C-alpha positions as CSV (number, residue, x, y, z in Angstrom):
1,X,124.1,90.7,88.2
2,X,122.9,91.1,91.6
3,X,120.0,93.8,91.9
4,X,118.4,94.9,95.0
5,X,115.2,96.1,95.4
6,X,113.5,98.3,97.9
7,X,109.9,98.2,98.3
8,X,110.0,94.7,97.6
9,X,106.1,94.1,99.3
10,X,104.7,96.4,97.9
11,X,102.7,96.4,94.8
12,X,105.0,96.5,92.1
13,X,107.3,95.3,94.2
14,X,105.7,92.3,94.4
15,X,105.7,91.6,91.0
16,X,109.6,92.6,90.4
17,X,110.4,89.8,92.7
18,X,107.8,87.2,91.2
19,X,108.9,88.1,88.0
20,X,112.4,88.4,88.2
21,X,114.4,86.7,85.3
22,X,117.2,84.5,85.5
23,X,120.9,85.1,85.3
24,X,119.8,87.5,88.1
25,X,120.7,87.8,92.0
26,X,117.7,89.5,93.5
27,X,117.8,90.8,97.0
28,X,114.3,92.4,97.8
29,X,113.7,93.9,101.0
30,X,110.6,95.7,102.4
31,X,110.4,98.7,103.9
32,X,110.3,96.9,107.6
33,X,113.6,95.7,106.2
34,X,114.9,99.0,104.7
35,X,113.6,102.4,105.3
36,X,115.3,104.1,102.1
37,X,114.8,107.6,104.4
38,X,117.1,105.9,106.9
39,X,120.7,107.1,105.5
40,X,122.2,104.6,108.4
41,X,120.2,101.5,107.1
42,X,120.6,102.8,103.4
43,X,124.3,103.1,104.5
44,X,124.3,99.9,105.9
45,X,122.3,98.1,103.5
46,X,124.6,99.1,100.3
47,X,127.5,98.1,102.2
48,X,126.2,94.6,103.1
49,X,124.6,93.4,99.7
50,X,127.1,95.1,97.4
51,X,124.3,95.8,94.8
52,X,124.8,96.2,90.8
53,X,121.4,97.6,90.5
54,X,118.7,99.4,92.5
55,X,115.3,99.0,91.5
56,X,113.5,101.3,93.4
57,X,109.7,100.3,94.2
58,X,109.5,101.8,97.7
59,X,107.6,105.3,97.9
60,X,104.4,106.8,100.3
61,X,101.7,106.1,98.0
62,X,98.3,107.4,100.4
63,X,97.5,110.1,98.1
64,X,94.4,111.6,100.4
65,X,96.4,110.9,103.4
66,X,99.8,112.7,102.4
67,X,97.6,116.1,102.6
68,X,98.0,115.4,106.3
69,X,101.1,113.7,106.7
70,X,103.2,115.5,104.3
71,X,106.3,114.8,106.5
72,X,106.2,111.3,105.8
73,X,105.4,111.5,102.2
74,X,108.6,114.1,101.9
75,X,110.6,112.0,104.0
76,X,110.3,108.6,101.5
77,X,109.4,110.4,97.8
78,X,111.8,112.8,98.0
79,X,114.7,112.0,100.8
80,X,114.4,108.4,100.5
81,X,115.3,108.7,97.0
82,X,118.0,111.4,97.3
83,X,119.9,108.7,99.6
84,X,119.5,106.0,97.6
85,X,120.9,108.5,93.9
86,X,124.0,109.0,96.3
87,X,124.6,105.2,97.0
88,X,124.3,104.7,93.8
89,X,126.2,107.4,92.5
90,X,129.1,106.1,94.9
91,X,128.9,102.5,94.1
92,X,129.2,103.5,90.2
93,X,125.3,102.0,89.9
94,X,122.5,102.6,87.9
95,X,118.9,103.3,89.8
96,X,115.7,102.3,88.1
97,X,113.0,104.7,90.1
98,X,109.4,104.8,89.5
99,X,107.5,108.1,89.9
100,X,103.9,109.4,89.0
101,X,101.1,111.0,86.7
102,X,100.4,113.0,89.7
103,X,103.6,115.3,89.0
104,X,101.1,117.2,85.9
105,X,98.6,119.4,86.9
106,X,96.2,117.5,84.6
107,X,94.4,120.4,82.7
108,X,96.5,119.6,79.6
109,X,94.1,118.2,76.6
110,X,97.1,116.0,75.4
111,X,98.8,113.2,77.1
112,X,101.3,114.3,78.8
113,X,105.2,113.8,76.9
114,X,108.3,113.4,79.4
115,X,109.2,117.7,78.6
116,X,106.0,119.3,79.3
117,X,105.6,121.2,82.6
118,X,105.2,119.7,85.8
119,X,102.9,121.0,88.0
120,X,101.5,118.6,90.9
121,X,98.6,119.9,92.7
122,X,98.7,117.5,95.8
123,X,101.5,116.6,98.6
124,X,101.9,113.2,96.8
125,X,102.5,114.1,93.3
126,X,105.2,117.5,94.7
127,X,107.0,114.6,96.9
128,X,107.3,112.3,94.3
129,X,108.5,115.4,91.6
130,X,111.0,116.6,94.1
131,X,112.5,112.9,94.3
132,X,112.8,112.9,90.3
133,X,114.9,116.1,90.9
134,X,116.3,114.5,93.9
135,X,117.6,111.7,92.1
136,X,118.2,113.6,88.4
137,X,120.7,115.9,91.1
138,X,122.8,112.8,92.4
139,X,122.6,110.5,90.5
140,X,124.1,110.1,87.0
141,X,122.9,107.3,85.6
142,X,119.1,106.7,86.4
143,X,116.1,106.6,85.0
144,X,112.7,108.1,86.6
145,X,109.5,105.4,84.6
146,X,106.4,107.5,85.2
147,X,103.4,105.3,85.7
148,X,99.3,105.5,86.5
149,X,96.7,103.9,87.8
150,X,98.7,101.3,89.1
151,X,96.1,97.5,90.0
152,X,97.8,94.5,90.6
153,X,97.2,91.5,93.3
154,X,99.3,92.9,96.0
155,X,97.6,95.8,98.2
156,X,95.7,98.3,97.8
157,X,93.7,99.4,94.3
158,X,90.9,100.5,92.3
159,X,90.1,96.6,91.0
160,X,90.4,95.3,94.4
161,X,88.5,98.5,96.4
162,X,85.6,97.9,92.8
163,X,85.2,93.9,93.5
164,X,84.9,94.4,97.2
165,X,82.3,97.3,96.8
166,X,80.6,95.4,94.0
167,X,79.9,92.6,96.4
168,X,78.5,95.3,99.2
169,X,76.2,97.6,97.0
170,X,73.6,97.2,94.5
171,X,74.2,100.8,92.9
172,X,77.7,102.9,92.5
173,X,78.7,105.9,91.5
174,X,82.5,106.5,89.6
175,X,84.3,109.7,88.3
176,X,83.9,110.0,84.7
177,X,85.5,113.0,84.2
178,X,88.9,112.2,85.5
179,X,91.4,110.1,82.5
180,X,94.1,108.4,82.6
181,X,95.4,105.2,82.1
182,X,95.5,101.8,83.7
183,X,98.6,100.1,84.8
184,X,98.9,96.8,86.0
185,X,101.8,96.1,88.3
186,X,102.7,93.1,86.3
187,X,103.6,95.2,83.3
188,X,105.4,97.5,85.5
189,X,107.6,95.3,86.4
190,X,108.0,93.2,82.8
191,X,108.8,96.9,81.6
192,X,111.4,97.2,84.6
193,X,113.3,94.2,83.7
194,X,113.5,94.5,80.3
195,X,115.8,97.8,81.1
196,X,118.1,95.6,83.8
197,X,118.2,93.1,81.3
198,X,119.6,95.2,78.8
199,X,121.9,97.4,80.7
200,X,123.6,93.4,81.7
201,X,123.8,93.4,77.9
202,X,125.0,96.7,77.0
203,X,126.4,98.2,80.2
204,X,124.6,101.3,79.4
205,X,121.3,102.7,78.8
206,X,119.2,105.5,77.5
207,X,119.1,107.3,81.0
208,X,116.4,110.0,81.7
209,X,112.7,110.3,82.1
210,X,110.4,108.1,80.6
211,X,106.5,107.5,80.6
212,X,104.3,104.0,80.9
213,X,101.2,103.7,80.8
214,X,98.4,101.1,80.1
215,X,96.3,101.8,77.0
216,X,93.6,102.8,75.8
217,X,92.8,106.1,77.9
218,X,89.7,106.0,79.9
219,X,87.9,107.2,82.6
220,X,87.6,105.7,86.6
221,X,83.5,105.1,85.4
222,X,85.1,103.5,81.8
223,X,87.8,101.3,84.4
224,X,85.0,100.3,86.8
225,X,82.5,99.1,84.1
226,X,84.8,96.7,82.3
227,X,86.2,95.7,85.9
228,X,82.7,94.3,86.7
229,X,81.9,93.0,83.2
230,X,85.1,91.0,83.5
231,X,84.0,89.8,87.1
232,X,81.1,88.8,86.1
233,X,82.1,86.4,82.9
234,X,84.7,85.5,85.4
235,X,82.3,84.2,87.6
236,X,83.4,86.6,90.8
237,X,80.5,88.3,90.8
238,X,77.3,86.6,90.8
239,X,75.6,90.4,89.7
240,X,77.0,93.6,88.6
241,X,76.1,96.6,90.3
242,X,74.3,99.6,88.3
243,X,77.1,102.1,87.9
244,X,76.2,106.1,87.6
245,X,78.7,109.0,85.9
246,X,79.4,110.9,88.9
247,X,81.9,114.3,88.8
248,X,84.8,115.0,90.6
249,X,82.7,117.8,92.3
250,X,80.4,115.4,93.3
251,X,82.8,113.0,94.6
252,X,85.4,115.8,96.7
253,X,88.8,114.4,97.8
254,X,91.1,115.7,100.8
255,X,93.6,115.7,97.5
256,X,92.9,117.2,93.9
257,X,93.1,114.6,91.1
258,X,94.0,115.8,87.5
259,X,91.2,115.6,85.2
260,X,93.7,114.5,82.3
261,X,96.6,112.5,83.3
262,X,96.7,110.2,80.2
263,X,100.8,109.7,79.3
264,X,102.4,109.9,76.2
265,X,104.7,106.5,75.9
266,X,106.4,106.5,72.8
267,X,109.8,107.7,73.9
268,X,109.9,104.5,75.8
269,X,108.7,102.8,72.3
270,X,111.3,103.9,70.5
271,X,114.1,103.9,73.4
272,X,113.5,100.6,74.2
273,X,110.9,98.8,72.3
274,X,108.3,98.7,75.1
275,X,105.2,99.1,73.7
276,X,102.0,99.9,76.5
277,X,100.3,97.0,77.0
278,X,96.7,96.8,77.1
279,X,94.8,97.1,80.4
280,X,92.0,95.4,79.7
281,X,93.9,92.4,79.2
282,X,96.4,92.9,82.3
283,X,92.7,93.4,84.4
284,X,91.5,90.1,83.0
285,X,95.2,88.2,83.7
286,X,94.6,89.5,87.6
287,X,91.0,88.7,87.6
288,X,91.6,85.2,86.5
289,X,94.5,84.8,89.2
290,X,92.2,86.0,92.0
291,X,90.0,84.0,90.9
292,X,92.1,81.2,91.5
293,X,93.3,82.3,95.2
């Protein structure tokens, strides 16, 4: 089966390329090769590659920058997804798409289910939600996989930022009143490939929206503590910085973050048998890989 992966050079896209199972003819295109917001490029790519499945890992993910760059955020996260959705429908093929926990306001005390009301607080979340809606409107066979707090070897993410700051500063303040589920890009890629493999066997999937994030739920402060503990154990840091717990108000950002973006992932487990990954194990695997480079 020929699979088109968009955003192939990003955090998840790179892992989709690296972890592609045998039996797939994988064609990965980065943003320089395919701008999904360009209708001409999308049409040409579909004509030339004739994919049988699309996995969309392309996205505008600069959360704070999006507040002043809404045009580009919506162009990629809404319009680009809409173009891919139309192209997939016209070709009679499915589209697997990655979305975000930021589609929720974050004021719920319980983990968010797929049926909970969406109410994004910033441009990034709003543009991603608009992409979800465009996909549902224009494509009959799709999966939207909402995930959170993505980290991995490629690109910028919280783990790499903490490692850098840990070598530069003896003390750090990290937000402790935002909770979510750190999710390794490699785990997201494996989940998507699991779906793709099932599709090749069954010719169908239980389409719709699913949640997938790492467990257990934690705060950014908890996540940072674990990063530094494991990094020191593995020899990536000689000493750990002192980490103080701060509030969101102590660290203002252009975009408002959800206070609670913990996702209920039970629907995915029931439908696909994919359990939540333990982010602590995935973190250890990533730090081990970084130590070897």
